[in-house]
MIBA-34929 format. One line per 10 residues: number of its first residue (from 0); for each residue x, y, z of N, C-alpha, C, CB. Coordinates in steps of 0.05 Angstrom, whole numbers, always signed. Glycine has a CB too. Example, Ala and Ser with C-alpha at 12.3 -4.5 7.8 and 13.67 -1.06 7.14 Angstrom:
BEGIN
0 = +264:-114:+156:+246:-90:+156:+264:-66:+156:+226:-89:+181 | +257:-45:+142:+273:-21:+143:+258:+1:+157:+282:-12:+114
This chain:
BEGIN
0 = -889:-787:+695:-861:-797:+696:-849:-796:+668:-859:-825:+707 | -864:-805:+648:-854:-804:+620:-848:-776:+612:-874:-816:+601 | -865:-757:+619:-861:-729:+612:-836:-718:+625:-885:-712:+620 | -831:-726:+650:-806:-717:+664:-781:-727:+650:-807:-725:+693 | -782:-753:+642:-759:-764:+628:-753:-750:+602:-763:-794:+623 | -774:-744:+587:-771:-730:+562:-759:-702:+567:-798:-727:+547 | -768:-688:+587:-757:-662:+593:-728:-663:+601:-773:-649:+615 | -720:-683:+616:-692:-686:+624:-675:-691:+600:-689:-708:+645 | -684:-709:+582:-668:-715:+558:-664:-690:+541:-681:-737:+542 | -685:-674:+538:-683:-650:+522:-663:-631:+535:-710:-636:+519
10 = -662:-630:+562:-644:-611:+575:-615:-618:+572:-651:-610:+604 | -609:-644:+565:-581:-652:+562:-569:-646:+535:-578:-682:+568 | -586:-640:+516:-575:-634:+489:-564:-606:+487:-597:-638:+467 | -544:-603:+469:-531:-576:+466:-534:-568:+437:-501:-576:+474 | -554:-552:+430:-559:-545:+402:-537:-529:+389:-585:-529:+400 | -520:-517:+405:-498:-501:+393:-473:-519:+391:-492:-475:+410 | -467:-527:+367:-444:-545:+362:-418:-530:+365:-445:-557:+335 | -395:-545:+364:-369:-533:+366:-365:-512:+344:-347:-554:+364 | -352:-490:+352:-346:-470:+333:-369:-452:+326:-336:-482:+308 | -390:-453:+342:-413:-436:+336:-407:-406:+339:-437:-443:+354
20 = -385:-400:+353:-376:-372:+355:-350:-369:+340:-373:-363:+384 | -347:-383:+318:-322:-385:+303:-312:-359:+293:-324:-404:+281 | -286:-358:+283:-273:-333:+277:-283:-319:+252:-244:-339:+273 | -296:-297:+256:-303:-279:+234:-287:-253:+239:-333:-273:+233 | -298:-230:+232:-284:-205:+236:-281:-200:+266:-298:-181:+222 | -264:-181:+273:-256:-177:+300:-263:-150:+311:-227:-182:+304 | -252:-144:+335:-258:-119:+349:-288:-120:+354:-250:-94:+332 | -302:-96:+357:-331:-98:+358:-341:-109:+332:-344:-69:+364 | -354:-133:+333:-360:-147:+308:-383:-135:+292:-367:-176:+314 | -378:-129:+267:-400:-119:+250:-420:-142:+245:-389:-109:+223
30 = -445:-135:+241:-466:-155:+238:-462:-172:+213:-493:-142:+238 | -447:-162:+193:-444:-176:+168:-424:-199:+171:-434:-158:+147 | -409:-201:+193:-390:-222:+196:-395:-238:+222:-361:-211:+196 | -388:-264:+223:-390:-279:+248:-370:-269:+268:-386:-309:+243 | -376:-274:+293:-360:-263:+315:-334:-279:+317:-375:-264:+342 | -313:-265:+326:-287:-278:+330:-282:-282:+360:-264:-261:+318 | -271:-305:+367:-265:-310:+396:-241:-293:+405:-259:-340:+400 | -237:-290:+431:-214:-275:+441:-188:-287:+430:-214:-275:+472 | -168:-269:+426:-142:-277:+416:-142:-283:+387:-131:-300:+432 | -165:-282:+373:-165:-285:+344:-159:-312:+334:-146:-266:+332
40 = -170:-333:+347:-165:-360:+337:-177:-363:+309:-177:-381:+356 | -162:-376:+290:-172:-378:+263:-197:-396:+262:-151:-390:+245 | -214:-390:+242:-237:-407:+237:-229:-432:+222:-259:-392:+221 | -246:-452:+222:-240:-477:+208:-234:-472:+178:-263:-497:+211 | -212:-484:+168:-205:-481:+140:-187:-458:+135:-229:-478:+124 | -184:-439:+153:-167:-416:+149:-145:-417:+171:-182:-390:+151 | -121:-407:+164:-100:-405:+184:-98:-377:+196:-73:-413:+171 | -114:-359:+185:-115:-331:+195:-141:-326:+210:-111:-312:+172 | -140:-309:+231:-165:-302:+245:-180:-280:+230:-159:-293:+273 | -205:-277:+236:-221:-255:+226:-226:-255:+197:-207:-230:+233
50 = -225:-279:+184:-230:-280:+155:-259:-278:+148:-218:-306:+144 | -265:-266:+125:-292:-264:+115:-295:-283:+91:-299:-234:+107 | -319:-286:+83:-324:-303:+59:-313:-290:+34:-354:-309:+56 | -311:-305:+13:-302:-294:-12:-322:-273:-22:-299:-317:-33 | -348:-278:-19:-367:-258:-28:-365:-232:-13:-396:-270:-24 | -360:-234:+14:-356:-209:+29:-331:-195:+21:-356:-216:+59 | -309:-211:+16:-284:-198:+7:-288:-183:-20:-263:-220:+4 | -303:-195:-37:-308:-181:-63:-324:-155:-58:-325:-199:-82 | -342:-156:-40:-357:-131:-33:-339:-110:-21:-380:-137:-14 | -321:-119:-3:-302:-101:+9:-283:-89:-12:-286:-115:+31
60 = -274:-106:-30:-255:-96:-50:-268:-76:-68:-245:-120:-67 | -293:-81:-76:-307:-62:-93:-310:-35:-79:-334:-73:-101 | -312:-34:-53:-316:-10:-38:-291:+6:-31:-331:-16:-13 | -268:-7:-35:-243:+7:-28:-237:+30:-47:-219:-13:-29 | -227:+52:-36:-220:+75:-53:-195:+69:-69:-216:+100:-35 | -196:+75:-95:-172:+71:-112:-157:+97:-113:-181:+61:-140 | -131:+96:-109:-114:+120:-109:-86:+112:-117:-115:+134:-81 | -70:+131:-127:-42:+125:-133:-27:+118:-108:-29:+149:-148 | -4:+106:-112:+14:+99:-90:+22:+125:-75:+39:+84:-99 | +19:+125:-49:+26:+148:-33:+56:+151:-29:+12:+148:-7
70 = +64:+173:-17:+92:+178:-12:+102:+163:+13:+97:+208:-9 | +128:+158:+13:+141:+146:+37:+153:+168:+55:+163:+126:+29 | +149:+193:+48:+160:+215:+63:+151:+213:+92:+152:+242:+51 | +170:+214:+111:+164:+214:+139:+161:+186:+151:+140:+229:+144 | +163:+165:+134:+158:+138:+144:+181:+128:+162:+154:+119:+121 | +173:+114:+183:+192:+99:+200:+177:+77:+213:+206:+118:+221 | +189:+53:+214:+176:+31:+228:+172:+37:+257:+193:+5:+225 | +189:+54:+268:+186:+62:+296:+159:+76:+302:+209:+80:+305 | +147:+87:+281:+121:+101:+284:+98:+81:+288:+116:+119:+261 | +104:+55:+284:+84:+34:+288:+94:+16:+311:+79:+17:+261
80 = +86:+22:+335:+96:+8:+358:+91:-22:+357:+84:+20:+384 | +112:-38:+357:+110:-67:+357:+136:-78:+368:+104:-78:+328 | +135:-101:+381:+112:-117:+386:+101:-109:+414:+119:-147:+385 | +75:-105:+416:+63:-96:+441:+62:-119:+461:+36:-84:+436 | +62:-112:+487:+59:-132:+508:+30:-142:+508:+66:-120:+536 | +27:-168:+512:+1:-181:+512:-6:-195:+538:-1:-201:+489 | +12:-191:+558:+7:-203:+585:+23:-228:+588:-22:-209:+589 | +28:-236:+613:+43:-260:+620:+71:-261:+607:+27:-285:+612 | +83:-238:+605:+110:-234:+594:+111:-239:+563:+129:-253:+607 | +87:-242:+551:+86:-248:+522:+81:-222:+507:+64:-269:+517
90 = +94:-220:+484:+88:-198:+466:+73:-209:+442:+114:-183:+457 | +67:-191:+423:+50:-199:+400:+64:-221:+384:+45:-175:+382 | +90:-219:+380:+104:-240:+365:+100:-268:+377:+134:-233:+363 | +105:-270:+403:+103:-296:+416:+74:-306:+416:+114:-295:+444 | +55:-287:+418:+27:-295:+417:+20:-307:+391:+9:-271:+423 | +29:-295:+369:+23:-306:+342:+38:-332:+337:+31:-285:+320 | +62:-335:+347:+76:-360:+344:+61:-383:+357:+105:-358:+356 | +50:-378:+381:+35:-399:+394:+9:-405:+379:+29:-391:+423 | -4:-384:+371:-30:-387:+356:-27:-403:+330:-42:-360:+350 | -6:-397:+316:-2:-409:+289:+13:-435:+289:+12:-389:+271
100 = +24:-443:+312:+39:-468:+313:+24:-490:+326:+65:-464:+327 | +36:-514:+326:+24:-537:+340:+46:-547:+360:+15:-559:+321 | +37:-555:+384:+55:-565:+404:+76:-545:+412:+69:-589:+394 | +68:-519:+414:+87:-498:+420:+94:-498:+450:+77:-471:+412 | +119:-500:+457:+128:-498:+484:+143:-471:+489:+146:-521:+492 | +139:-459:+512:+151:-433:+518:+169:-435:+542:+129:-412:+523 | +189:-418:+543:+205:-416:+567:+193:-396:+587:+235:-409:+560 | +207:-390:+608:+197:-372:+628:+194:-344:+619:+214:-372:+652 | +206:-337:+597:+203:-310:+585:+184:-309:+562:+230:-299:+577 | +168:-330:+559:+148:-333:+538:+160:-337:+510:+130:-308:+538
110 = +185:-343:+508:+197:-348:+482:+191:-377:+473:+228:-344:+482 | +183:-380:+447:+177:-407:+437:+203:-423:+435:+163:-405:+409 | +204:-446:+448:+228:-462:+448:+224:-489:+434:+238:-467:+477 | +199:-495:+427:+193:-519:+412:+166:-515:+398:+192:-544:+431 | +161:-532:+379:+136:-530:+364:+140:-535:+334:+124:-503:+368 | +118:-536:+320:+119:-540:+291:+101:-519:+278:+109:-569:+283 | +111:-507:+256:+96:-487:+241:+96:-494:+212:+108:-459:+246 | +74:-490:+198:+72:-493:+169:+67:-465:+158:+50:-513:+160 | +86:-456:+141:+84:-430:+130:+64:-429:+107:+112:-421:+120 | +45:-411:+109:+24:-410:+88:+35:-402:+61:+3:-389:+96
120 = +55:-385:+60:+64:-374:+35:+78:-394:+17:+82:-351:+40 | +94:-412:+30:+110:-430:+14:+106:-459:+21:+139:-423:+17 | +89:-465:+40:+83:-492:+48:+105:-506:+64:+77:-508:+24 | +126:-492:+72:+149:-503:+86:+141:-509:+115:+173:-485:+84 | +149:-532:+125:+145:-539:+153:+171:-533:+169:+136:-569:+156 | +168:-519:+191:+191:-510:+207:+188:-519:+236:+194:-479:+206 | +210:-527:+248:+209:-535:+277:+227:-518:+294:+217:-564:+280 | +237:-496:+282:+254:-477:+297:+241:-450:+295:+283:-477:+285 | +232:-439:+318:+218:-414:+318:+235:-391:+307:+208:-407:+345 | +262:-394:+310:+280:-373:+300:+279:-370:+270:+308:-379:+309
130 = +268:-390:+256:+267:-389:+227:+240:-378:+218:+271:-416:+215 | +223:-369:+237:+197:-359:+230:+196:-328:+235:+175:-372:+247 | +183:-314:+217:+178:-286:+221:+148:-282:+225:+187:-269:+196 | +140:-260:+237:+112:-253:+239:+108:-231:+218:+104:-242:+268 | +93:-239:+197:+88:-221:+175:+64:-204:+180:+84:-237:+149 | +66:-178:+173:+43:-161:+172:+31:-165:+144:+49:-130:+177 | +8:-177:+142:-4:-182:+116:-3:-157:+99:-33:-193:+118 | -14:-135:+109:-10:-109:+97:+14:-97:+111:-36:-91:+99 | +37:-95:+98:+61:-85:+111:+58:-57:+122:+84:-86:+92 | +74:-51:+142:+72:-25:+155:+77:-3:+135:+91:-23:+178
140 = +97:-6:+118:+103:+14:+98:+81:+17:+77:+129:+7:+83 | +69:-6:+70:+46:-4:+51:+22:+10:+64:+38:-33:+42 | +18:+5:+90:-2:+19:+105:+3:+49:+104:-4:+10:+134 | +28:+57:+108:+36:+85:+108:+29:+98:+81:+65:+88:+114 | +36:+84:+59:+31:+94:+32:+2:+96:+25:+45:+76:+12 | -15:+81:+39:-43:+80:+31:-62:+92:+52:-51:+52:+26 | -51:+108:+71:-68:+122:+89:-59:+125:+117:-94:+109:+89 | -41:+107:+127:-33:+107:+155:-15:+131:+162:-18:+82:+161 | -5:+145:+142:+12:+168:+147:-4:+190:+162:+23:+180:+121 | -31:+189:+159:-48:+208:+172:-59:+199:+199:-70:+216:+155
150 = -51:+176:+208:-62:+165:+233:-46:+176:+258:-61:+135:+233 | -59:+172:+281:-44:+178:+306:-29:+153:+315:-64:+188:+328 | -13:+156:+336:+4:+134:+345:-12:+110:+354:+22:+144:+367 | -35:+115:+367:-51:+93:+378:-62:+76:+355:-74:+104:+395 | -71:+88:+334:-82:+73:+311:-60:+57:+297:-96:+91:+291 | -36:+69:+295:-14:+54:+282:-6:+30:+300:+10:+73:+279 | -6:+34:+326:+0:+11:+344:-20:-11:+341:+1:+21:+373 | -46:-4:+339:-67:-24:+336:-63:-39:+310:-95:-10:+336 | -56:-25:+289:-52:-37:+262:-28:-57:+263:-47:-15:+241 | -7:-50:+277:+17:-66:+278:+15:-90:+297:+40:-49:+288
160 = -6:-91:+314:-9:-112:+333:-36:-125:+333:-3:-102:+361 | -50:-123:+311:-78:-132:+309:-80:-163:+309:-91:-121:+284 | -90:-174:+331:-92:-202:+334:-120:-213:+327:-86:-210:+362 | -139:-196:+320:-166:-205:+315:-173:-204:+285:-185:-189:+331 | -161:-187:+271:-164:-186:+241:-142:-203:+229:-164:-157:+230 | -144:-210:+203:-123:-226:+190:-99:-210:+181:-135:-241:+166 | -86:-197:+201:-64:-180:+195:-36:-191:+202:-67:-154:+209 | -36:-211:+220:-10:-222:+229:-9:-252:+225:-6:-215:+259 | +14:-262:+214:+16:-290:+207:+45:-299:+210:+6:-295:+179 | +49:-322:+222:+75:-334:+224:+82:-348:+198:+77:-354:+249
170 = +104:-339:+185:+113:-351:+160:+143:-354:+161:+104:-333:+135 | +154:-369:+142:+183:-371:+141:+196:-344:+137:+192:-391:+119 | +219:-340:+150:+233:-315:+147:+240:-310:+118:+258:-315:+164 | +247:-331:+103:+255:-327:+75:+232:-316:+58:+265:-353:+63 | +207:-327:+63:+184:-317:+47:+177:-289:+55:+160:-336:+50 | +178:-283:+81:+171:-256:+90:+190:-235:+79:+171:-255:+121 | +216:-242:+78:+235:-223:+69:+235:-220:+39:+263:-230:+78 | +226:-241:+25:+222:-239:-4:+199:-220:-10:+216:-267:-16 | +179:-221:+7:+155:-203:+3:+163:-174:+9:+133:-211:+22 | +178:-169:+31:+184:-142:+38:+159:-126:+44:+201:-128:+17
180 = +158:-101:+32:+134:-85:+36:+118:-82:+11:+143:-57:+45 | +120:-103:-7:+106:-102:-33:+77:-109:-31:+120:-120:-52 | +61:-96:-48:+33:-102:-51:+28:-126:-69:+17:-77:-61 | +4:-137:-70:-1:-162:-84:+5:-161:-114:-29:-170:-81 | +4:-137:-126:+11:-136:-155:+41:-139:-160:+2:-109:-166 | +57:-135:-139:+86:-137:-141:+97:-163:-129:+99:-113:-129 | +82:-175:-111:+91:-200:-98:+67:-217:-91:+108:-194:-72 | +69:-242:-98:+48:-262:-91:+61:-285:-77:+32:-271:-117 | +47:-297:-58:+58:-321:-45:+66:-342:-66:+39:-333:-24 | +89:-354:-64:+97:-374:-83:+79:-399:-84:+125:-383:-78
190 = +66:-405:-62:+47:-428:-62:+20:-416:-70:+46:-441:-34 | +12:-422:-95:-13:-410:-105:-37:-418:-90:-16:-418:-135 | -36:-441:-76:-59:-450:-61:-66:-431:-37:-55:-478:-50 | -47:-413:-31:-52:-394:-9:-64:-368:-19:-25:-388:+5 | -67:-365:-45:-76:-339:-56:-104:-332:-46:-76:-340:-86 | -122:-351:-44:-149:-345:-35:-148:-332:-7:-167:-370:-35 | -134:-345:+12:-133:-333:+39:-118:-307:+39:-118:-353:+58 | -96:-305:+23:-81:-281:+23:-97:-257:+12:-55:-284:+6 | -111:-262:-10:-128:-241:-22:-150:-232:-3:-139:-250:-48 | -163:-251:+10:-185:-244:+29:-174:-229:+53:-199:-269:+38
200 = -151:-238:+62:-139:-225:+86:-130:-196:+79:-114:-241:+96 | -116:-192:+57:-107:-166:+49:-131:-147:+46:-91:-167:+23 | -151:-156:+32:-175:-140:+27:-189:-132:+53:-194:-154:+8 | -192:-152:+71:-205:-147:+97:-191:-127:+113:-208:-174:+112 | -164:-129:+115:-149:-110:+130:-151:-82:+119:-119:-119:+132 | -148:-79:+92:-150:-53:+80:-177:-41:+84:-143:-54:+50 | -198:-58:+83:-225:-48:+87:-229:-39:+116:-245:-70:+80 | -220:-55:+135:-223:-49:+164:-210:-22:+171:-212:-71:+181 | -186:-17:+159:-171:+7:+166:-175:+30:+146:-142:+0:+169 | -193:+25:+127:-200:+46:+107:-176:+56:+92:-214:+70:+121
210 = -159:+37:+83:-136:+43:+67:-143:+42:+38:-112:+24:+74 | -127:+55:+21:-132:+56:-7:-118:+33:-22:-124:+83:-19 | -126:+28:-47:-113:+9:-64:-106:+22:-91:-130:-17:-68 | -86:+12:-104:-81:+21:-131:-96:+4:-151:-50:+21:-137 | -98:+13:-176:-112:-3:-196:-98:-30:-201:-113:+12:-223 | -71:-31:-204:-58:-58:-207:-62:-76:-183:-29:-54:-212 | -62:-64:-159:-66:-79:-134:-94:-91:-134:-62:-61:-110 | -114:-75:-141:-141:-85:-142:-145:-107:-162:-160:-61:-148 | -132:-105:-185:-135:-126:-206:-123:-152:-195:-121:-118:-232 | -100:-150:-182:-87:-175:-172:-103:-187:-149:-59:-170:-163
220 = -115:-170:-133:-132:-181:-111:-156:-195:-123:-141:-158:-93 | -167:-185:-144:-189:-198:-158:-181:-225:-168:-200:-181:-181 | -157:-226:-180:-146:-252:-190:-143:-272:-167:-119:-247:-203 | -133:-262:-144:-130:-280:-121:-157:-290:-111:-116:-265:-98 | -177:-272:-109:-204:-281:-101:-216:-301:-120:-222:-257:-97 | -209:-299:-146:-219:-317:-166:-208:-346:-162:-212:-308:-194 | -187:-349:-146:-177:-376:-140:-193:-390:-118:-147:-374:-133 | -210:-375:-104:-226:-387:-83:-247:-406:-94:-239:-366:-66 | -251:-428:-80:-272:-446:-89:-299:-433:-86:-271:-472:-72 | -316:-436:-105:-342:-423:-105:-361:-438:-86:-354:-420:-133
């Protein structure tokens, strides 16, 4: 009887704690990164999904090909299909707004009609979804200049709607428009406390899509990674 009780007690324990499948890299997960849950929910401590450690980001950055800024010839945002449908009348924009907000309420067309968002770039808290933009961490134009000009339409669409890597983020419209399509050497988030996440995210996306970096861009990314707690 004692043995049976011990066996029953052991069977009730759950060795895998919350978050044991927490957000690492996405798509088919590489063995070097923890797995990401569906829809790219952020891991603890990060507001972006698919984030890697600082050490991994440094490794990724060192491996990126350095090249001069590419041409904008032939570029058009229309060549990067967005926002893609994600089901239940929701597109990528509305999916990210729900993911990045708290208490988000939607109408019958999946539009966010209530909620609260804290913008990573400037620390501003917003309660009106119309004042939020969905930023491409690596802008579409920057992607074009660093390798996406040679992609097919399907890969560009994946890049513009990637919910599993740290490529999409809800931020204030003012901060997003201040950034434009600039790389980290030309624009940095005004809230310096966001630099660690921003540098890791930018590096991870460029690594995943095999995009190039310039020398000034690489130096600034190194500076951003240096702000991460060791």
